[in-house]
All heavy atoms as TSV, in Angstrom:
chain	resi	resn	atom	element	x	y	z
A	1	MET	N	N	95.385	83.707	99.511
A	1	MET	CA	C	96.059	84.935	99.884
A	1	MET	C	C	95.225	86.125	99.455
A	1	MET	O	O	94.701	86.226	98.356
A	1	MET	CB	C	97.436	85.034	99.244
A	1	MET	CG	C	98.195	86.338	99.397
A	1	MET	SD	S	98.446	86.888	101.118
A	1	MET	CE	C	99.754	85.887	101.592
A	2	ILE	N	N	95.079	87.072	100.350
A	2	ILE	CA	C	94.316	88.259	100.069
A	2	ILE	C	C	95.271	89.443	99.891
A	2	ILE	O	O	96.218	89.638	100.648
A	2	ILE	CB	C	93.347	88.636	101.330
A	2	ILE	CG1	C	92.293	87.564	101.413
A	2	ILE	CG2	C	92.737	89.980	101.121
A	2	ILE	CD1	C	91.410	87.733	102.630
A	3	THR	N	N	95.002	90.151	98.801
A	3	THR	CA	C	95.814	91.362	98.535
A	3	THR	C	C	94.889	92.574	98.566
A	3	THR	O	O	93.801	92.551	98.053
A	3	THR	CB	C	96.495	91.322	97.147
A	3	THR	OG1	O	97.331	90.111	97.041
A	3	THR	CG2	C	97.361	92.493	96.957
A	4	LEU	N	N	95.221	93.552	99.362
A	4	LEU	CA	C	94.409	94.753	99.502
A	4	LEU	C	C	95.214	95.921	98.876
A	4	LEU	O	O	96.351	96.217	99.169
A	4	LEU	CB	C	94.274	95.089	101.003
A	4	LEU	CG	C	93.569	96.396	101.367
A	4	LEU	CD1	C	92.168	96.455	100.791
A	4	LEU	CD2	C	93.616	96.503	102.932
A	5	TYR	N	N	94.546	96.573	97.837
A	5	TYR	CA	C	95.052	97.708	97.191
A	5	TYR	C	C	94.474	98.958	97.760
A	5	TYR	O	O	93.268	99.077	97.764
A	5	TYR	CB	C	94.761	97.588	95.636
A	5	TYR	CG	C	95.443	96.367	95.045
A	5	TYR	CD1	C	94.766	95.205	95.014
A	5	TYR	CD2	C	96.757	96.435	94.577
A	5	TYR	CE1	C	95.429	93.984	94.452
A	5	TYR	CE2	C	97.351	95.341	93.979
A	5	TYR	CZ	C	96.677	94.163	93.942
A	5	TYR	OH	O	97.287	92.996	93.481
A	6	THR	N	N	95.303	99.848	98.276
A	6	THR	CA	C	94.858	101.050	98.941
A	6	THR	C	C	95.482	102.291	98.365
A	6	THR	O	O	96.427	102.218	97.516
A	6	THR	CB	C	95.270	100.951	100.444
A	6	THR	OG1	O	96.668	100.938	100.596
A	6	THR	CG2	C	94.625	99.746	101.127
A	7	LYS	N	N	95.014	103.438	98.837
A	7	LYS	CA	C	95.589	104.741	98.531
A	7	LYS	C	C	95.795	105.483	99.907
A	7	LYS	O	O	95.061	105.186	100.827
A	7	LYS	CB	C	94.868	105.496	97.484
A	7	LYS	CG	C	93.410	105.921	97.900
A	7	LYS	CD	C	92.767	106.641	96.827
A	7	LYS	CE	C	91.432	107.228	97.344
A	7	LYS	NZ	N	90.746	107.981	96.329
A	8	PRO	N	N	96.676	106.409	99.965
A	8	PRO	CA	C	96.935	107.159	101.146
A	8	PRO	C	C	95.761	107.978	101.584
A	8	PRO	O	O	94.919	108.440	100.721
A	8	PRO	CB	C	98.097	108.130	100.789
A	8	PRO	CG	C	98.743	107.546	99.539
A	8	PRO	CD	C	97.637	106.791	98.867
A	9	ASN	N	N	95.599	108.070	102.927
A	9	ASN	CA	C	94.496	108.901	103.498
A	9	ASN	C	C	93.126	108.563	103.064
A	9	ASN	O	O	92.245	109.370	102.832
A	9	ASN	CB	C	94.729	110.450	103.243
A	9	ASN	CG	C	96.104	110.845	103.810
A	9	ASN	OD1	O	96.501	110.527	104.867
A	9	ASN	ND2	N	96.841	111.573	102.949
A	10	CYS	N	N	92.857	107.220	102.818
A	10	CYS	CA	C	91.618	106.702	102.398
A	10	CYS	C	C	90.853	106.006	103.524
A	10	CYS	O	O	91.279	105.005	104.052
A	10	CYS	CB	C	91.897	105.668	101.250
A	10	CYS	SG	S	90.501	104.749	100.738
A	11	GLN	N	N	89.793	106.678	103.983
A	11	GLN	CA	C	88.979	106.153	105.092
A	11	GLN	C	C	88.423	104.772	104.764
A	11	GLN	O	O	88.491	103.898	105.652
A	11	GLN	CB	C	87.970	107.147	105.543
A	11	GLN	CG	C	88.539	108.376	106.194
A	11	GLN	CD	C	89.506	108.103	107.269
A	11	GLN	OE1	O	89.312	107.294	108.147
A	11	GLN	NE2	N	90.661	108.739	107.226
A	12	PRO	N	N	87.858	104.505	103.592
A	12	PRO	CA	C	87.336	103.205	103.330
A	12	PRO	C	C	88.477	102.155	103.385
A	12	PRO	O	O	88.278	101.020	103.785
A	12	PRO	CB	C	86.706	103.291	101.929
A	12	PRO	CG	C	86.308	104.705	101.832
A	12	PRO	CD	C	87.394	105.465	102.587
A	13	CYS	N	N	89.695	102.519	102.855
A	13	CYS	CA	C	90.774	101.632	102.954
A	13	CYS	C	C	91.201	101.264	104.388
A	13	CYS	O	O	91.416	100.080	104.684
A	13	CYS	CB	C	92.066	102.261	102.279
A	13	CYS	SG	S	91.793	102.696	100.531
A	14	ASN	N	N	91.152	102.294	105.199
A	14	ASN	CA	C	91.461	102.049	106.678
A	14	ASN	C	C	90.383	101.128	107.268
A	14	ASN	O	O	90.593	100.263	108.097
A	14	ASN	CB	C	91.516	103.309	107.419
A	14	ASN	CG	C	92.714	104.149	107.001
A	14	ASN	OD1	O	93.650	103.617	106.518
A	14	ASN	ND2	N	92.653	105.476	107.220
A	15	ALA	N	N	89.118	101.282	106.801
A	15	ALA	CA	C	88.026	100.471	107.370
A	15	ALA	C	C	88.202	99.005	107.041
A	15	ALA	O	O	87.980	98.134	107.771
A	15	ALA	CB	C	86.679	101.015	106.892
A	16	VAL	N	N	88.665	98.731	105.762
A	16	VAL	CA	C	88.885	97.425	105.309
A	16	VAL	C	C	90.086	96.804	106.030
A	16	VAL	O	O	89.959	95.604	106.498
A	16	VAL	CB	C	89.116	97.303	103.770
A	16	VAL	CG1	C	89.625	95.910	103.373
A	16	VAL	CG2	C	87.844	97.696	102.988
A	17	LYS	N	N	91.143	97.504	106.258
A	17	LYS	CA	C	92.244	97.068	107.045
A	17	LYS	C	C	91.827	96.698	108.379
A	17	LYS	O	O	92.218	95.615	108.901
A	17	LYS	CB	C	93.373	98.125	107.029
A	17	LYS	CG	C	94.067	98.256	105.709
A	17	LYS	CD	C	95.318	99.055	105.791
A	17	LYS	CE	C	95.085	100.548	105.652
A	17	LYS	NZ	N	96.342	101.308	105.594
A	18	ARG	N	N	91.049	97.543	109.079
A	18	ARG	CA	C	90.556	97.225	110.422
A	18	ARG	C	C	89.752	95.958	110.395
A	18	ARG	O	O	89.875	95.110	111.322
A	18	ARG	CB	C	89.715	98.381	110.989
A	18	ARG	CG	C	90.499	99.458	111.646
A	18	ARG	CD	C	89.656	100.478	112.485
A	18	ARG	NE	N	88.562	101.012	111.653
A	18	ARG	CZ	C	88.669	102.102	110.933
A	18	ARG	NH1	N	89.837	102.774	110.819
A	18	ARG	NH2	N	87.667	102.519	110.220
A	19	TYR	N	N	88.850	95.781	109.448
A	19	TYR	CA	C	87.944	94.709	109.334
A	19	TYR	C	C	88.791	93.402	109.240
A	19	TYR	O	O	88.544	92.442	110.000
A	19	TYR	CB	C	87.053	94.837	108.178
A	19	TYR	CG	C	85.922	93.738	108.167
A	19	TYR	CD1	C	84.653	93.981	108.626
A	19	TYR	CD2	C	86.183	92.440	107.689
A	19	TYR	CE1	C	83.729	93.049	108.637
A	19	TYR	CE2	C	85.271	91.453	107.736
A	19	TYR	CZ	C	83.980	91.758	108.181
A	19	TYR	OH	O	83.034	90.767	108.186
A	20	LEU	N	N	89.718	93.345	108.314
A	20	LEU	CA	C	90.538	92.155	108.071
A	20	LEU	C	C	91.343	91.821	109.264
A	20	LEU	O	O	91.491	90.717	109.693
A	20	LEU	CB	C	91.393	92.352	106.811
A	20	LEU	CG	C	90.632	92.425	105.491
A	20	LEU	CD1	C	91.569	92.713	104.385
A	20	LEU	CD2	C	89.852	91.173	105.200
A	21	THR	N	N	91.965	92.880	109.944
A	21	THR	CA	C	92.802	92.620	111.122
A	21	THR	C	C	91.932	92.123	112.258
A	21	THR	O	O	92.352	91.142	112.938
A	21	THR	CB	C	93.468	93.969	111.512
A	21	THR	OG1	O	94.279	94.399	110.467
A	21	THR	CG2	C	94.293	93.760	112.819
A	22	GLN	N	N	90.744	92.688	112.526
A	22	GLN	CA	C	89.856	92.161	113.545
A	22	GLN	C	C	89.377	90.777	113.347
A	22	GLN	O	O	89.136	90.016	114.230
A	22	GLN	CB	C	88.710	93.165	113.819
A	22	GLN	CG	C	89.138	94.496	114.440
A	22	GLN	CD	C	88.077	95.580	114.544
A	22	GLN	OE1	O	86.930	95.298	114.050
A	22	GLN	NE2	N	88.399	96.610	115.190
A	23	ALA	N	N	89.249	90.448	112.059
A	23	ALA	CA	C	88.772	89.096	111.714
A	23	ALA	C	C	89.952	88.063	111.742
A	23	ALA	O	O	89.745	86.927	111.588
A	23	ALA	CB	C	88.180	89.091	110.332
A	24	GLY	N	N	91.187	88.562	111.994
A	24	GLY	CA	C	92.320	87.694	112.094
A	24	GLY	C	C	92.742	87.146	110.730
A	24	GLY	O	O	93.429	86.092	110.694
A	25	VAL	N	N	92.503	87.908	109.696
A	25	VAL	CA	C	92.846	87.417	108.345
A	25	VAL	C	C	94.176	88.097	107.858
A	25	VAL	O	O	94.246	89.280	107.969
A	25	VAL	CB	C	91.653	87.766	107.325
A	25	VAL	CG1	C	92.065	87.431	105.907
A	25	VAL	CG2	C	90.388	87.061	107.707
A	26	GLU	N	N	95.073	87.312	107.398
A	26	GLU	CA	C	96.333	87.853	106.930
A	26	GLU	C	C	96.102	88.425	105.472
A	26	GLU	O	O	95.397	87.830	104.713
A	26	GLU	CB	C	97.389	86.791	106.889
A	26	GLU	CG	C	97.851	86.375	108.290
A	26	GLU	CD	C	99.031	85.446	108.257
A	26	GLU	OE1	O	99.867	85.499	107.298
A	26	GLU	OE2	O	99.155	84.606	109.122
A	27	TYR	N	N	96.712	89.466	105.245
A	27	TYR	CA	C	96.621	90.104	103.869
A	27	TYR	C	C	97.907	90.810	103.572
A	27	TYR	O	O	98.756	91.210	104.437
A	27	TYR	CB	C	95.390	91.090	103.810
A	27	TYR	CG	C	95.486	92.259	104.738
A	27	TYR	CD1	C	96.084	93.441	104.275
A	27	TYR	CD2	C	95.069	92.164	105.994
A	27	TYR	CE1	C	96.146	94.561	105.117
A	27	TYR	CE2	C	95.067	93.289	106.871
A	27	TYR	CZ	C	95.665	94.463	106.374
A	27	TYR	OH	O	95.743	95.550	107.255
A	28	THR	N	N	98.111	91.097	102.272
A	28	THR	CA	C	99.242	91.871	101.793
A	28	THR	C	C	98.692	93.207	101.289
A	28	THR	O	O	97.620	93.159	100.582
A	28	THR	CB	C	99.966	91.137	100.632
A	28	THR	OG1	O	100.358	89.863	101.111
A	28	THR	CG2	C	101.149	91.935	100.129
A	29	GLU	N	N	99.291	94.284	101.698
A	29	GLU	CA	C	98.882	95.643	101.189
A	29	GLU	C	C	99.772	96.169	100.178
A	29	GLU	O	O	100.939	96.119	100.213
A	29	GLU	CB	C	98.817	96.545	102.366
A	29	GLU	CG	C	98.280	97.940	102.060
A	29	GLU	CD	C	98.181	98.901	103.289
A	29	GLU	OE1	O	98.522	98.503	104.349
A	29	GLU	OE2	O	97.798	100.110	103.022
A	30	GLU	N	N	99.144	96.621	99.088
A	30	GLU	CA	C	99.855	97.232	97.969
A	30	GLU	C	C	99.199	98.625	97.724
A	30	GLU	O	O	98.068	98.859	98.008
A	30	GLU	CB	C	99.671	96.396	96.689
A	30	GLU	CG	C	100.227	94.973	96.774
A	30	GLU	CD	C	101.728	94.862	96.672
A	30	GLU	OE1	O	102.318	95.926	96.142
A	30	GLU	OE2	O	102.327	93.920	96.989
A	31	GLN	N	N	100.003	99.508	97.123
A	31	GLN	CA	C	99.525	100.822	96.781
A	31	GLN	C	C	98.826	100.713	95.417
A	31	GLN	O	O	99.375	100.186	94.444
A	31	GLN	CB	C	100.746	101.812	96.683
A	31	GLN	CG	C	101.307	102.126	98.038
A	31	GLN	CD	C	100.336	102.707	98.950
A	31	GLN	OE1	O	99.626	103.656	98.638
A	31	GLN	NE2	N	100.198	102.122	100.161
A	32	ALA	N	N	97.605	101.165	95.332
A	32	ALA	CA	C	96.815	101.059	94.151
A	32	ALA	C	C	97.467	101.773	92.994
A	32	ALA	O	O	97.389	101.220	91.841
A	32	ALA	CB	C	95.416	101.656	94.374
A	33	GLN	N	N	98.065	102.877	93.226
A	33	GLN	CA	C	98.661	103.631	92.157
A	33	GLN	C	C	99.784	102.933	91.398
A	33	GLN	O	O	100.106	103.170	90.227
A	33	GLN	CB	C	99.253	104.967	92.686
A	33	GLN	CG	C	100.467	104.902	93.495
A	33	GLN	CD	C	100.355	105.645	94.808
A	33	GLN	OE1	O	99.280	105.898	95.274
A	33	GLN	NE2	N	101.476	105.897	95.417
A	34	ASP	N	N	100.339	101.880	92.059
A	34	ASP	CA	C	101.413	101.094	91.432
A	34	ASP	C	C	100.832	99.939	90.594
A	34	ASP	O	O	101.571	99.192	89.889
A	34	ASP	CB	C	102.306	100.437	92.520
A	34	ASP	CG	C	103.094	101.505	93.299
A	34	ASP	OD1	O	103.260	102.635	92.735
A	34	ASP	OD2	O	103.471	101.159	94.474
A	35	HIS	N	N	99.492	99.832	90.562
A	35	HIS	CA	C	98.818	98.687	89.853
A	35	HIS	C	C	97.632	99.164	89.119
A	35	HIS	O	O	96.685	98.403	88.910
A	35	HIS	CB	C	98.454	97.577	90.872
A	35	HIS	CG	C	99.574	97.057	91.727
A	35	HIS	ND1	N	100.489	96.122	91.266
A	35	HIS	CD2	C	100.033	97.508	92.897
A	35	HIS	CE1	C	101.379	95.825	92.181
A	35	HIS	NE2	N	101.153	96.685	93.175
A	36	ILE	N	N	97.657	100.356	88.618
A	36	ILE	CA	C	96.468	100.954	87.933
A	36	ILE	C	C	96.005	100.062	86.795
A	36	ILE	O	O	94.753	99.837	86.685
A	36	ILE	CB	C	96.830	102.393	87.395
A	36	ILE	CG1	C	97.061	103.357	88.611
A	36	ILE	CG2	C	95.741	102.939	86.546
A	36	ILE	CD1	C	95.907	103.574	89.453
A	37	ASP	N	N	96.843	99.571	85.959
A	37	ASP	CA	C	96.369	98.867	84.750
A	37	ASP	C	C	95.644	97.530	85.165
A	37	ASP	O	O	94.614	97.215	84.631
A	37	ASP	CB	C	97.596	98.524	83.814
A	37	ASP	CG	C	98.085	99.745	83.119
A	37	ASP	OD1	O	97.409	100.760	83.006
A	37	ASP	OD2	O	99.281	99.648	82.721
A	38	MET	N	N	96.253	96.860	86.040
A	38	MET	CA	C	95.598	95.654	86.613
A	38	MET	C	C	94.287	95.922	87.184
A	38	MET	O	O	93.283	95.152	86.964
A	38	MET	CB	C	96.541	94.849	87.518
A	38	MET	CG	C	96.089	93.479	87.923
A	38	MET	SD	S	95.254	93.348	89.491
A	38	MET	CE	C	96.244	94.180	90.646
A	39	LEU	N	N	94.223	96.891	88.083
A	39	LEU	CA	C	92.938	97.231	88.750
A	39	LEU	C	C	91.941	97.678	87.831
A	39	LEU	O	O	90.685	97.308	87.974
A	39	LEU	CB	C	93.199	98.290	89.843
A	39	LEU	CG	C	94.128	97.796	90.979
A	39	LEU	CD1	C	94.456	98.939	91.953
A	39	LEU	CD2	C	93.458	96.637	91.761
A	40	THR	N	N	92.335	98.441	86.774
A	40	THR	CA	C	91.336	98.911	85.799
A	40	THR	C	C	90.784	97.689	85.038
A	40	THR	O	O	89.590	97.574	84.788
A	40	THR	CB	C	92.019	99.833	84.815
A	40	THR	OG1	O	92.456	100.987	85.500
A	40	THR	CG2	C	91.034	100.356	83.697
A	41	ALA	N	N	91.667	96.769	84.671
A	41	ALA	CA	C	91.209	95.499	83.991
A	41	ALA	C	C	90.198	94.694	84.894
A	41	ALA	O	O	89.336	94.044	84.300
A	41	ALA	CB	C	92.443	94.657	83.642
A	42	LEU	N	N	90.297	94.772	86.204
A	42	LEU	CA	C	89.434	94.158	87.077
A	42	LEU	C	C	88.107	94.924	87.267
A	42	LEU	O	O	87.119	94.445	87.848
A	42	LEU	CB	C	90.040	93.917	88.426
A	42	LEU	CG	C	91.230	92.979	88.578
A	42	LEU	CD1	C	91.842	92.994	89.934
A	42	LEU	CD2	C	90.749	91.568	88.177
A	43	GLY	N	N	88.001	96.108	86.669
A	43	GLY	CA	C	86.775	96.876	86.792
A	43	GLY	C	C	86.783	97.834	88.001
A	43	GLY	O	O	85.720	98.388	88.317
A	44	ALA	N	N	87.872	97.932	88.740
A	44	ALA	CA	C	87.951	98.802	89.869
A	44	ALA	C	C	88.088	100.213	89.412
A	44	ALA	O	O	88.838	100.584	88.541
A	44	ALA	CB	C	89.116	98.393	90.750
A	45	ARG	N	N	87.238	101.166	90.105
A	45	ARG	CA	C	87.350	102.524	89.820
A	45	ARG	C	C	87.788	103.379	90.952
A	45	ARG	O	O	88.117	104.521	90.785
A	45	ARG	CB	C	86.022	102.986	89.345
A	45	ARG	CG	C	85.508	102.363	88.042
A	45	ARG	CD	C	84.277	102.987	87.553
A	45	ARG	NE	N	83.798	102.297	86.344
A	45	ARG	CZ	C	82.560	101.969	86.178
A	45	ARG	NH1	N	81.599	102.370	87.018
A	45	ARG	NH2	N	82.242	101.359	85.096
A	46	SER	N	N	87.887	102.733	92.137
A	46	SER	CA	C	88.317	103.427	93.379
A	46	SER	C	C	88.838	102.489	94.337
A	46	SER	O	O	88.593	101.260	94.282
A	46	SER	CB	C	87.159	104.266	93.966
A	46	SER	OG	O	86.138	103.481	94.390
A	47	ALA	N	N	89.582	102.995	95.287
A	47	ALA	CA	C	90.131	102.143	96.372
A	47	ALA	C	C	89.208	102.140	97.521
A	47	ALA	O	O	88.454	103.110	97.685
A	47	ALA	CB	C	91.500	102.711	96.822
A	48	PRO	N	N	89.317	101.138	98.383
A	48	PRO	CA	C	90.145	99.965	98.241
A	48	PRO	C	C	89.629	98.861	97.343
A	48	PRO	O	O	88.445	98.851	97.041
A	48	PRO	CB	C	90.106	99.475	99.768
A	48	PRO	CG	C	88.762	99.812	100.224
A	48	PRO	CD	C	88.407	101.157	99.583
A	49	VAL	N	N	90.519	97.980	96.988
A	49	VAL	CA	C	90.180	96.831	96.224
A	49	VAL	C	C	90.806	95.618	96.881
A	49	VAL	O	O	91.966	95.646	97.213
A	49	VAL	CB	C	90.717	96.906	94.748
A	49	VAL	CG1	C	90.351	95.711	93.933
A	49	VAL	CG2	C	90.176	98.246	94.077
A	50	VAL	N	N	89.925	94.663	97.226
A	50	VAL	CA	C	90.412	93.427	97.791
A	50	VAL	C	C	90.330	92.341	96.743
A	50	VAL	O	O	89.356	92.156	96.118
A	50	VAL	CB	C	89.459	93.015	98.977
A	50	VAL	CG1	C	89.871	91.730	99.634
A	50	VAL	CG2	C	89.361	94.085	100.025
A	51	VAL	N	N	91.524	91.617	96.580
A	51	VAL	CA	C	91.579	90.570	95.606
A	51	VAL	C	C	91.998	89.284	96.313
A	51	VAL	O	O	92.954	89.282	97.016
A	51	VAL	CB	C	92.546	90.928	94.485
A	51	VAL	CG1	C	92.734	89.794	93.538
A	51	VAL	CG2	C	92.115	92.215	93.738
A	52	SER	N	N	91.169	88.247	96.152
A	52	SER	CA	C	91.537	86.905	96.613
A	52	SER	C	C	91.077	85.911	95.610
A	52	SER	O	O	89.933	85.646	95.426
A	52	SER	CB	C	90.871	86.720	97.992
A	52	SER	OG	O	91.174	85.369	98.441
A	53	GLY	N	N	92.020	85.368	94.914
A	53	GLY	CA	C	91.720	84.407	93.840
A	53	GLY	C	C	90.878	85.079	92.762
A	53	GLY	O	O	91.274	86.134	92.265
A	54	ASP	N	N	89.695	84.533	92.554
A	54	ASP	CA	C	88.795	85.113	91.485
A	54	ASP	C	C	87.863	86.172	92.085
A	54	ASP	O	O	87.095	86.786	91.441
A	54	ASP	CB	C	87.931	84.037	90.840
A	54	ASP	CG	C	88.772	83.081	89.975
A	54	ASP	OD1	O	89.871	83.541	89.557
A	54	ASP	OD2	O	88.349	81.985	89.790
A	55	THR	N	N	87.943	86.412	93.449
A	55	THR	CA	C	87.055	87.327	94.137
A	55	THR	C	C	87.656	88.715	94.127
A	55	THR	O	O	88.852	88.904	94.481
A	55	THR	CB	C	86.802	86.882	95.597
A	55	THR	OG1	O	86.237	85.608	95.575
A	55	THR	CG2	C	85.944	87.817	96.274
A	56	VAL	N	N	86.854	89.730	93.685
A	56	VAL	CA	C	87.306	91.087	93.717
A	56	VAL	C	C	86.254	91.899	94.452
A	56	VAL	O	O	85.043	91.778	94.112
A	56	VAL	CB	C	87.528	91.648	92.305
A	56	VAL	CG1	C	87.872	93.114	92.340
A	56	VAL	CG2	C	88.528	90.867	91.517
A	57	ILE	N	N	86.615	92.659	95.522
A	57	ILE	CA	C	85.669	93.433	96.280
A	57	ILE	C	C	86.219	94.879	96.201
A	57	ILE	O	O	87.282	95.177	96.541
A	57	ILE	CB	C	85.656	92.992	97.724
A	57	ILE	CG1	C	85.182	91.548	97.868
A	57	ILE	CG2	C	84.694	93.928	98.525
A	57	ILE	CD1	C	85.358	90.943	99.269
A	58	CYS	N	N	85.308	95.696	95.655
A	58	CYS	CA	C	85.651	97.115	95.497
A	58	CYS	C	C	84.913	97.947	96.621
A	58	CYS	O	O	83.739	97.751	96.731
A	58	CYS	CB	C	85.249	97.703	94.148
A	58	CYS	SG	S	86.110	96.824	92.773
A	59	GLY	N	N	85.684	98.761	97.306
A	59	GLY	CA	C	85.153	99.545	98.371
A	59	GLY	C	C	85.020	98.791	99.686
A	59	GLY	O	O	85.390	97.623	99.776
A	60	PHE	N	N	84.438	99.402	100.658
A	60	PHE	CA	C	84.204	98.767	101.980
A	60	PHE	C	C	82.834	98.195	101.960
A	60	PHE	O	O	81.798	98.874	102.051
A	60	PHE	CB	C	84.400	99.769	103.154
A	60	PHE	CG	C	84.097	99.182	104.482
A	60	PHE	CD1	C	84.825	98.075	104.940
A	60	PHE	CD2	C	83.120	99.720	105.273
A	60	PHE	CE1	C	84.579	97.570	106.203
A	60	PHE	CE2	C	82.828	99.185	106.546
A	60	PHE	CZ	C	83.576	98.044	107.003
A	61	ASN	N	N	82.688	96.858	101.873
A	61	ASN	CA	C	81.467	96.130	101.778
A	61	ASN	C	C	81.540	95.101	102.843
A	61	ASN	O	O	82.055	93.899	102.560
A	61	ASN	CB	C	81.285	95.559	100.441
A	61	ASN	CG	C	79.890	94.957	100.277
A	61	ASN	OD1	O	79.448	94.241	101.175
A	61	ASN	ND2	N	79.219	95.139	99.188
A	62	PRO	N	N	80.978	95.341	104.016
A	62	PRO	CA	C	81.102	94.309	105.175
A	62	PRO	C	C	80.567	92.989	104.793
A	62	PRO	O	O	81.112	91.959	105.253
A	62	PRO	CB	C	80.323	95.014	106.270
A	62	PRO	CG	C	80.472	96.477	106.039
A	62	PRO	CD	C	80.370	96.565	104.559
A	63	ALA	N	N	79.393	92.927	104.119
A	63	ALA	CA	C	78.797	91.629	103.769
A	63	ALA	C	C	79.718	90.810	102.907
A	63	ALA	O	O	79.901	89.615	103.165
A	63	ALA	CB	C	77.422	91.813	103.188
A	64	GLN	N	N	80.311	91.435	101.904
A	64	GLN	CA	C	81.274	90.665	101.038
A	64	GLN	C	C	82.497	90.343	101.778
A	64	GLN	O	O	83.058	89.227	101.535
A	64	GLN	CB	C	81.563	91.540	99.783
A	64	GLN	CG	C	80.449	91.634	98.858
A	64	GLN	CD	C	80.744	92.391	97.536
A	64	GLN	OE1	O	81.571	93.393	97.705
A	64	GLN	NE2	N	80.144	92.100	96.483
A	65	LEU	N	N	82.996	91.240	102.648
A	65	LEU	CA	C	84.221	90.909	103.400
A	65	LEU	C	C	83.979	89.742	104.325
A	65	LEU	O	O	84.807	88.852	104.510
A	65	LEU	CB	C	84.683	92.137	104.144
A	65	LEU	CG	C	85.230	93.217	103.347
A	65	LEU	CD1	C	85.489	94.529	104.121
A	65	LEU	CD2	C	86.637	92.751	102.678
A	66	LYS	N	N	82.777	89.694	105.007
A	66	LYS	CA	C	82.455	88.605	105.875
A	66	LYS	C	C	82.456	87.245	105.130
A	66	LYS	O	O	82.977	86.224	105.555
A	66	LYS	CB	C	81.152	88.837	106.550
A	66	LYS	CG	C	80.780	87.736	107.607
A	66	LYS	CD	C	79.462	88.073	108.230
A	66	LYS	CE	C	79.031	87.066	109.294
A	66	LYS	NZ	N	79.531	85.701	109.224
A	67	ALA	N	N	81.815	87.281	103.901
A	67	ALA	CA	C	81.720	86.047	103.148
A	67	ALA	C	C	83.139	85.625	102.743
A	67	ALA	O	O	83.494	84.440	102.808
A	67	ALA	CB	C	80.911	86.295	101.906
A	68	LEU	N	N	84.014	86.574	102.405
A	68	LEU	CA	C	85.420	86.232	102.030
A	68	LEU	C	C	86.121	85.638	103.254
A	68	LEU	O	O	86.856	84.666	103.144
A	68	LEU	CB	C	86.109	87.499	101.552
A	68	LEU	CG	C	87.561	87.277	101.145
A	68	LEU	CD1	C	87.714	86.389	99.885
A	68	LEU	CD2	C	88.188	88.631	100.846
A	69	CYS	N	N	85.994	86.335	104.429
A	69	CYS	CA	C	86.752	85.857	105.608
A	69	CYS	C	C	86.237	84.524	106.068
A	69	CYS	O	O	87.029	83.689	106.508
A	69	CYS	CB	C	86.552	86.928	106.685
A	69	CYS	SG	S	87.454	88.493	106.407
A	70	ASP	N	N	84.910	84.270	106.031
A	70	ASP	CA	C	84.355	83.059	106.391
A	70	ASP	C	C	84.876	81.889	105.530
A	70	ASP	O	O	84.916	80.751	105.950
A	70	ASP	CB	C	82.872	83.088	106.443
A	70	ASP	CG	C	82.296	83.947	107.545
A	70	ASP	OD1	O	83.046	84.358	108.426
A	70	ASP	OD2	O	81.132	84.293	107.485
A	71	GLY	N	N	85.118	82.234	104.266
A	71	GLY	CA	C	85.592	81.187	103.289
A	71	GLY	C	C	87.011	80.984	103.279
A	71	GLY	O	O	87.512	80.062	102.669
A	72	SER	N	N	87.857	81.799	104.007
A	72	SER	CA	C	89.317	81.633	103.899
A	72	SER	C	C	89.864	80.824	105.068
A	72	SER	O	O	89.224	80.273	105.834
A	72	SER	CB	C	90.001	82.980	103.895
A	72	SER	OG	O	89.642	83.790	104.941
């Protein structure tokens, strides 16, 4: 399961949502502000943050997203 942590009016967040949707990957979206402590513990400093198992992707990184989608 992929969880995407976003913030409002965030262009990189929208780019990740588009990427995952176009790849046909299901994900759950959460508001980053509701999970600050957990995201900080993961080393995230800005949104978006993609979490799937032990994989954490910060920001819009197409290469990492492709690897994640190909493995799911």
